[in-house]
Rosetta silent file (secondary structure, phi, psi, omega in degrees, C-alpha in Angstrom):
SEQUENCE: XXXXXXXXXXXXXXXXXXXXXXXXXXXXXXXXXXXXXXXXXXXXXXXXXXXXXXXXXXXXXXXXXXXXXXXXXXXXXXXXXXXXXXXXXXXXXXXXXXXXXXXXXXXXXXXXXXXXXXXXXXXXXXXXXXXXXXXXXXXXXXXXXXXXXXXXXXXXXXXXXXXXXXXXXXXXXXXXXXXXXXXXXXXXXXXXXXXXXXXXXXXXXXXXXXXXXXXXXXXXX
SCORE:     score description
SCORE:     0.000 S_00000001
   1 L     0.000  -35.892  179.154   -4.454   71.945  -49.084 S_00000001
   2 H   -67.288  -37.226  179.890   -3.763   72.639  -45.487 S_00000001
   3 H   -65.469  -38.751  179.219   -7.387   71.798  -44.671 S_00000001
   4 H   -63.919  -43.261 -179.835   -7.011   68.474  -46.478 S_00000001
   5 H   -64.411  -38.931  179.527   -3.842   67.666  -44.587 S_00000001
   6 H   -65.044  -42.900  179.127   -5.533   68.638  -41.315 S_00000001
   7 H   -65.680  -39.925  178.832   -8.522   66.484  -42.119 S_00000001
   8 H   -64.108  -39.901 -179.484   -6.277   63.608  -43.102 S_00000001
   9 H   -66.330  -39.403  178.501   -4.283   63.989  -39.908 S_00000001
  10 H   -65.341  -36.897 -179.975   -7.446   64.051  -37.835 S_00000001
  11 H   -67.923  -40.746  178.686   -8.682   60.902  -39.576 S_00000001
  12 H   -65.636  -41.182 -179.324   -5.431   59.083  -38.922 S_00000001
  13 H   -64.961  -39.214  179.549   -5.469   60.201  -35.305 S_00000001
  14 H   -68.051  -41.262  177.574   -9.050   58.986  -34.919 S_00000001
  15 H   -63.334  -41.776  177.772   -8.254   55.652  -36.541 S_00000001
  16 H   -63.750  -37.319  179.310   -5.242   55.191  -34.266 S_00000001
  17 H   -63.795  -43.341  179.342   -7.398   55.993  -31.270 S_00000001
  18 H   -64.482  -40.434  179.791   -9.980   53.363  -32.254 S_00000001
  19 H   -62.477  -42.774  179.828   -7.205   50.873  -32.876 S_00000001
  20 H   -66.358  -36.976 -179.909   -5.704   51.525  -29.431 S_00000001
  21 H   -64.633  -43.481  177.939   -9.167   51.304  -27.854 S_00000001
  22 H   -64.042  -38.050  178.222   -9.784   47.913  -29.462 S_00000001
  23 H   -65.554  -37.997  177.896   -6.377   46.769  -28.327 S_00000001
  24 H   -65.937  -43.874  178.064   -7.132   47.887  -24.795 S_00000001
  25 H   -61.030  -40.851  179.061  -10.480   46.122  -24.863 S_00000001
  26 H   -64.550  -42.513  179.751   -8.830   42.934  -26.144 S_00000001
  27 H   -65.207  -39.394  179.804   -6.174   43.108  -23.454 S_00000001
  28 H   -63.956  -41.213  178.297   -8.803   43.632  -20.748 S_00000001
  29 H   -63.194  -41.554  178.397  -10.708   40.569  -22.039 S_00000001
  30 H   -63.676  -40.426 -179.524   -7.555   38.457  -21.989 S_00000001
  31 H   -65.436  -41.361  178.060   -6.802   39.605  -18.443 S_00000001
  32 H   -61.517  -47.497  178.977  -10.327   38.755  -17.306 S_00000001
  33 H   -60.328  -38.187  179.063  -10.141   35.319  -18.906 S_00000001
  34 H   -66.091  -41.811  179.704   -6.731   34.777  -17.351 S_00000001
  35 H   -64.059  -43.705 -179.960   -8.005   35.733  -13.905 S_00000001
  36 H   -62.467  -42.263  179.300  -11.009   33.375  -14.284 S_00000001
  37 H   -60.924  -43.691 -178.283   -8.691   30.553  -15.407 S_00000001
  38 H   -65.031  -42.651 -179.490   -6.400   31.089  -12.413 S_00000001
  39 H   -61.610  -45.585  179.451   -9.389   31.125  -10.014 S_00000001
  40 H   -62.735  -44.063 -179.299  -10.749   27.861  -11.492 S_00000001
  41 H   -62.130  -45.788  179.547   -7.271   26.285  -11.367 S_00000001
  42 H   -64.692  -38.770  176.389   -6.714   27.299   -7.740 S_00000001
  43 H   -64.132  -38.997  177.738  -10.177   25.992   -6.835 S_00000001
  44 H   -63.793  -43.056  177.180   -9.396   22.666   -8.503 S_00000001
  45 H   -60.211  -39.342 -179.450   -6.117   22.441   -6.565 S_00000001
  46 H   -61.683  -49.092 -179.246   -8.009   23.141   -3.332 S_00000001
  47 H   -68.331  -34.949  177.698  -10.515   20.366   -3.911 S_00000001
  48 H   -66.442  -42.273  179.466   -7.837   17.926   -5.078 S_00000001
  49 H   -64.124  -40.009  179.754   -5.766   18.681   -1.995 S_00000001
  50 H   -65.575  -40.445 -178.360   -8.847   18.221    0.203 S_00000001
  51 H   -64.973  -50.986 -176.696   -9.714   14.935   -1.528 S_00000001
  52 H   -68.425  -32.398  176.311   -6.195   13.433   -1.249 S_00000001
  53 H   -64.680  -40.760  176.648   -5.812   14.688    2.322 S_00000001
  54 H   -63.797  -38.637  178.376   -9.014   12.864    3.179 S_00000001
  55 H   -64.403  -40.141  179.060   -7.758    9.714    1.482 S_00000001
  56 H   -67.073  -36.850  178.436   -4.514    9.896    3.475 S_00000001
  57 H   -64.909  -40.994  178.551   -6.458   10.393    6.692 S_00000001
  58 H   -63.334  -44.155  179.058   -8.584    7.312    5.949 S_00000001
  59 H   -59.679  -43.826  179.674   -5.445    5.348    5.168 S_00000001
  60 H   -63.604  -37.612  178.116   -3.904    6.557    8.407 S_00000001
  61 H   -63.322  -41.067  178.722   -7.004    5.576   10.384 S_00000001
  62 H   -63.034  -45.825 -179.214   -6.845    2.035    8.955 S_00000001
  63 H   -62.118  -44.028 -179.494   -3.169    1.734    9.866 S_00000001
  64 H   -67.229  -35.892  179.375   -3.756    3.055   13.373 S_00000001
  65 H   -63.631  -44.419  178.093   -6.761    0.764   13.803 S_00000001
  66 H   -62.724  -45.254 -179.076   -4.678   -2.282   12.822 S_00000001
  67 H   -63.969  -39.016  179.641   -1.855   -1.246   15.104 S_00000001
  68 H   -64.948  -39.086  178.274   -4.282   -0.704   18.009 S_00000001
  69 H   -63.461  -43.318  179.904   -5.719   -4.222   17.535 S_00000001
  70 H   -62.581  -46.259 -178.277   -2.215   -5.708   17.523 S_00000001
  71 H   -63.996  -39.508  178.236   -1.192   -3.779   20.614 S_00000001
  72 H   -61.824  -42.501 -178.933   -4.367   -4.798   22.467 S_00000001
  73 H   -66.531  -42.531  179.539   -3.739   -8.468   21.670 S_00000001
  74 H   -66.754  -43.616 -178.425   -0.081   -8.249   22.749 S_00000001
  75 H   -71.149  -21.147  177.491   -0.794   -6.367   25.940 S_00000001
  76 L   -84.306   -0.400  175.191   -3.479   -8.899   26.815 S_00000001
  77 L   128.822  -17.079 -179.731   -0.863  -11.663   26.837 S_00000001
  78 L   -68.018  142.670  175.222   -0.204  -12.747   23.236 S_00000001
  79 L   -89.060  -31.769  176.848    3.436  -13.014   22.222 S_00000001
  80 E  -134.416  139.156 -178.362    2.657  -12.834   18.483 S_00000001
  81 E  -142.878  135.485  170.400   -0.507  -11.405   16.915 S_00000001
  82 L  -130.911   88.876 -173.334   -2.058  -11.128   13.468 S_00000001
  83 L   -61.179  -37.468  178.825   -5.500   -9.642   14.158 S_00000001
  84 L  -117.201  103.920 -174.854   -6.647   -9.738   10.523 S_00000001
  85 L  -110.643    7.717  175.652   -5.317  -12.889    8.889 S_00000001
  86 E  -134.585  128.449  179.022   -7.717  -13.154    5.906 S_00000001
  87 E  -141.963  147.198  177.813   -8.087  -10.690    3.059 S_00000001
  88 E   -94.077  124.915 -176.482   -9.673  -10.735   -0.395 S_00000001
  89 L  -131.883  121.913  178.289   -7.215   -9.615   -3.075 S_00000001
  90 L   -75.212  152.979  178.236   -7.907   -9.315   -6.802 S_00000001
  91 L   -57.581  131.510 -177.466   -5.219  -10.447   -9.250 S_00000001
  92 L    94.447  -11.778  179.536   -2.652   -7.751   -9.745 S_00000001
  93 L  -106.132  171.192 -178.727   -3.443   -6.103   -6.405 S_00000001
  94 E  -133.484  167.120  176.775   -1.841   -6.470   -2.993 S_00000001
  95 E  -142.176  149.450 -179.982   -2.686   -6.490    0.687 S_00000001
  96 E  -115.109  127.187  176.738   -0.656   -5.774    3.814 S_00000001
  97 E   -99.956  141.536  177.422   -0.990   -7.911    6.957 S_00000001
  98 E   -99.736  123.566  179.425    0.088   -6.529   10.306 S_00000001
  99 E  -112.919  129.586  179.196    2.228   -8.831   12.456 S_00000001
 100 E  -116.184  143.062  178.803    2.966   -7.898   16.045 S_00000001
 101 E  -127.728  135.392  173.914    5.690   -9.213   18.380 S_00000001
 102 E  -121.347  125.107  179.856    6.028   -8.675   22.155 S_00000001
 103 L   -87.070  129.322  177.199    9.274   -9.485   23.853 S_00000001
 104 L  -110.922  131.241  179.493    9.041  -11.068   27.309 S_00000001
 105 L    92.833 -153.464 -176.781   12.102  -11.074   29.568 S_00000001
 106 L   -65.645  166.737  177.426   15.554   -9.852   28.714 S_00000001
 107 L   -55.481  134.904  179.041   16.479   -8.128   25.439 S_00000001
 108 E  -141.250  164.633  176.839   16.254  -10.516   22.528 S_00000001
 109 E  -110.930  138.497 -177.731   16.551  -10.626   18.766 S_00000001
 110 E  -123.741  148.740  176.523   13.719  -11.940   16.590 S_00000001
 111 E  -126.475  130.644  179.163   13.523  -13.095   12.972 S_00000001
 112 E   -99.467  129.275  176.937   10.302  -13.235   10.947 S_00000001
 113 E  -128.812  125.378  178.527    9.971  -15.950    8.302 S_00000001
 114 E  -126.772  150.759  179.350    6.972  -16.321    6.009 S_00000001
 115 E  -163.205  153.876 -178.816    6.371  -18.705    3.150 S_00000001
 116 E   -66.351  136.746 -179.179    3.686  -20.098    0.885 S_00000001
 117 E  -105.373  -68.818  178.773    1.968  -23.171    2.320 S_00000001
 118 E  -154.170  165.473  173.772   -0.886  -24.385    0.088 S_00000001
 119 E  -135.452  143.233 -178.523   -3.664  -23.169   -2.149 S_00000001
 120 E  -131.479  148.238  176.109   -7.169  -24.507   -2.604 S_00000001
 121 L   -69.147 -179.408 -177.384   -9.977  -23.897   -5.063 S_00000001
 122 L   -55.456  -31.083 -177.557  -13.317  -22.481   -3.955 S_00000001
 123 L   -70.252  -12.646  179.427  -14.485  -25.862   -2.671 S_00000001
 124 L    76.756    3.998 -178.204  -11.696  -25.759   -0.072 S_00000001
 125 L  -120.501  -40.576 -177.678  -10.618  -29.296   -0.935 S_00000001
 126 L   -75.718  118.252 -178.323   -9.102  -29.298   -4.422 S_00000001
 127 E   -78.325  140.720  176.151   -5.479  -28.210   -4.164 S_00000001
 128 L   -93.734  121.602 -175.019   -4.047  -25.723   -6.622 S_00000001
 129 L   -74.868   66.079  178.764   -0.570  -26.848   -7.806 S_00000001
 130 L   -83.867  147.211 -179.913    1.219  -23.555   -7.226 S_00000001
 131 L   -83.093  113.918 -178.036    5.024  -23.392   -7.156 S_00000001
 132 H   -58.594  -40.148  179.814    6.095  -22.374   -3.612 S_00000001
 133 H   -64.525  -40.235  179.880    9.430  -20.936   -4.756 S_00000001
 134 H   -68.711  -45.212  179.516    7.756  -18.810   -7.416 S_00000001
 135 H   -59.545  -46.402 -178.510    5.041  -17.591   -5.052 S_00000001
 136 H   -62.710  -37.770 -176.366    7.570  -16.659   -2.360 S_00000001
 137 H   -78.493  -29.115 -171.744    9.737  -14.750   -4.851 S_00000001
 138 H  -112.908  -18.943 -179.032    6.927  -12.935   -6.687 S_00000001
 139 L  -105.443  -30.027 -169.899    4.017  -12.601   -4.289 S_00000001
 140 E  -101.398  134.866  178.464    5.603  -12.127   -0.876 S_00000001
 141 E  -146.404  120.528  178.617    7.397   -9.046    0.409 S_00000001
 142 L  -165.876  173.431  178.175    8.547   -8.334    3.961 S_00000001
 143 L  -110.929  122.166 -179.762   11.629   -7.776    6.080 S_00000001
 144 L   -67.994  -25.949 -174.495   12.897  -10.744    8.111 S_00000001
 145 E   105.134 -144.782    8.227   14.887   -8.575   10.461 S_00000001
 146 E   -73.693  152.566  179.244   16.563   -9.389   12.795 S_00000001
 147 E  -112.652  121.105  179.282   14.635   -7.173   15.177 S_00000001
 148 E   -95.656  119.155 -176.458   16.208   -6.406   18.558 S_00000001
 149 E  -120.164  137.673  175.026   13.588   -5.757   21.241 S_00000001
 150 L   -78.138  174.817 -179.230   14.003   -4.676   24.836 S_00000001
 151 L   -59.365  127.937  179.879   11.928   -6.198   27.640 S_00000001
 152 L    65.762   12.058  177.466    8.158   -5.744   26.989 S_00000001
 153 L   -77.932  142.518  178.654    8.896   -3.854   23.802 S_00000001
 154 E  -106.598  146.286  179.117    6.381   -4.270   20.957 S_00000001
 155 E  -135.797  129.817  177.311    7.203   -4.479   17.249 S_00000001
 156 E  -102.643  125.123 -178.339    4.906   -4.161   14.275 S_00000001
 157 E  -121.691  117.255  177.076    6.070   -5.913   11.113 S_00000001
 158 E   -80.249  135.448  177.102    4.140   -5.404    7.815 S_00000001
 159 E  -122.213  116.887 -175.486    3.911   -8.410    5.509 S_00000001
 160 E  -100.217  133.959  177.532    2.774   -7.627    1.951 S_00000001
 161 E  -125.690  120.588  177.065    1.172  -10.220   -0.348 S_00000001
 162 E  -106.882  126.381  177.783    0.462   -9.388   -4.008 S_00000001
 163 L   -78.540   99.690 -178.747   -1.847  -11.743   -5.893 S_00000001
 164 L   -72.296  170.228 -179.971    0.138  -12.258   -9.073 S_00000001
 165 L   -85.532  -11.518 -179.835   -1.292  -13.248  -12.408 S_00000001
 166 E  -130.410  158.158 -178.499    0.795  -16.446  -12.481 S_00000001
 167 L  -117.896    3.377  177.194    1.576  -19.225   -9.979 S_00000001
 168 L  -160.397  175.289 -179.643    4.764  -20.609  -11.552 S_00000001
 169 L   -65.746  -18.772 -179.662    7.600  -19.885  -13.993 S_00000001
 170 L   -81.265   -6.522  179.168    5.584  -21.380  -16.847 S_00000001
 171 L    81.025   22.410  176.679    3.061  -18.589  -16.521 S_00000001
 172 L   -60.775  127.104 -175.527    0.186  -20.777  -15.359 S_00000001
 173 E   -63.860  140.579  179.248   -2.697  -18.439  -14.637 S_00000001
 174 L   -65.554  125.948 -178.393   -3.660  -17.795  -11.026 S_00000001
 175 L   -90.749  158.079  175.320   -6.857  -19.661  -10.241 S_00000001
 176 L   -68.428  130.884 -177.412   -9.718  -18.438   -8.072 S_00000001
 177 E   163.849 -165.922 -178.882   -9.258  -19.788   -4.555 S_00000001
 178 E  -112.738  125.323 -178.470   -7.547  -19.402   -1.209 S_00000001
 179 E  -109.617  122.783 -172.124   -3.769  -19.048   -0.939 S_00000001
 180 E  -106.647  133.820  178.757   -2.315  -19.809    2.497 S_00000001
 181 E  -122.055  132.753  174.953    0.991  -18.431    3.854 S_00000001
 182 E   -84.995  148.291  176.237    2.735  -19.588    7.012 S_00000001
 183 E  -135.212  128.534  179.164    4.321  -17.076    9.347 S_00000001
 184 E  -125.293  145.897  173.068    6.880  -17.884   12.015 S_00000001
 185 E  -120.377  117.423 -178.099    8.679  -15.727   14.553 S_00000001
 186 E  -105.986  146.971  174.989   12.014  -17.151   15.696 S_00000001
 187 E   -82.607  132.559  179.576   14.213  -16.119   18.578 S_00000001
 188 L    92.517  175.443  177.991   17.639  -15.029   17.395 S_00000001
 189 L   -91.598   83.137 -172.168   19.068  -14.391   13.951 S_00000001
 190 L  -116.673  164.586  179.043   18.198  -17.774   12.485 S_00000001
 191 L  -128.410   75.660 -178.088   17.515  -19.225    9.053 S_00000001
 192 L  -118.232  132.684  178.194   14.826  -21.838    9.537 S_00000001
 193 L   -67.581  144.328  177.368   12.010  -22.446    7.056 S_00000001
 194 L   -86.874   76.692 -172.246    8.518  -21.872    8.381 S_00000001
 195 L  -109.033   98.587 -176.492    7.369  -25.411    7.522 S_00000001
 196 H   -61.171  -41.169 -178.992    4.213  -26.425    9.364 S_00000001
 197 H   -64.936  -41.893  179.173    4.227  -29.973    8.021 S_00000001
 198 H   -64.800  -42.987  179.256    7.862  -30.534    9.066 S_00000001
 199 H   -63.978  -36.345  179.859    7.165  -29.105   12.509 S_00000001
 200 H   -64.954  -31.117 -178.352    4.099  -31.325   12.884 S_00000001
 201 H   -87.260  -45.177 -172.926    6.271  -34.371   12.178 S_00000001
 202 H   -99.223  -11.157 -178.167    9.532  -33.476   13.908 S_00000001
 203 L    97.216  157.877 -179.405    8.221  -31.097   16.572 S_00000001
 204 L   -74.408  135.058 -179.233    8.539  -27.361   16.996 S_00000001
 205 L   -71.071  155.781 -179.056   12.123  -26.095   17.180 S_00000001
 206 L   -61.199  -29.269 -176.371   13.285  -24.380   20.373 S_00000001
 207 L   -75.276  -14.568 -176.700   13.889  -21.182   18.441 S_00000001
 208 E   -72.780  113.230 -178.900   10.180  -20.892   17.442 S_00000001
 209 H   -71.774  131.622 -177.646    8.766  -18.093   19.597 S_00000001
 210 H    72.121    0.337  177.613    5.399  -18.958   21.178 S_00000001
 211 H    50.595   45.025 -178.509    5.692  -22.458   19.716 S_00000001
 212 L  -149.065  142.401  176.327    3.090  -21.666   17.120 S_00000001
 213 L  -102.776  125.426 -179.438    2.885  -21.253   13.324 S_00000001
 214 E   -99.300  160.535 -176.745    0.532  -18.458   12.212 S_00000001
 215 E  -134.943  146.197  175.138   -1.179  -18.252    8.875 S_00000001
 216 E  -116.863  132.473 -178.983   -2.339  -15.533    6.442 S_00000001
 217 E  -113.399  125.547  178.502   -5.123  -16.356    3.984 S_00000001
 218 E  -113.033  112.789  179.832   -5.407  -14.561    0.671 S_00000001
 219 E   -93.881  117.605 -179.626   -8.674  -15.129   -1.168 S_00000001
 220 E  -100.533  111.221 -177.012   -8.385  -14.493   -4.897 S_00000001
 221 L   -75.779    0.000    0.000  -11.845  -13.984   -6.494 S_00000001
């Protein structure tokens, strides 16, 4: 009987050993899989970080390039500059135009005013009946200022235009064509509409810096 008990005890001990061995093997497998998963995850993070860092660098280069163009134009004598005034923008997307101002003389305050002018179909002749008030409220985004500049100080003002899906409150679909926006830079903290047609009839106001109305063209394909 003692031999039976001893044999039984040995069998139980052996079974327990095998069970522990399998458990150890299972744990080792889980650990290996976990390590592999972590390595893959860290590698993915590395490549994602590298990709987005590259994208940010490209974006930064574009911004610096635009700023350099503006500064070159202003330093060469221009009072106001928009080096890139035409961009193609798909419906639902936006574009940012860079506007530069150079102050000549004593310290002055400037106000930027932009507004929708006209829109034309692809032929460049047929006018698109877009609502100026709707376009200004829903497509245009920028800061008027006022901007206080010291003598010979330069100022970069971003003007964002989003090509909306509609051109009026009725929801009329945006047509393919060119949408034109006027841009004015006024001396002082003023509230004057940037109206090219009115200025052409009545003359440019004294507050209009450089006595010129600039334009941004958004081509919607």
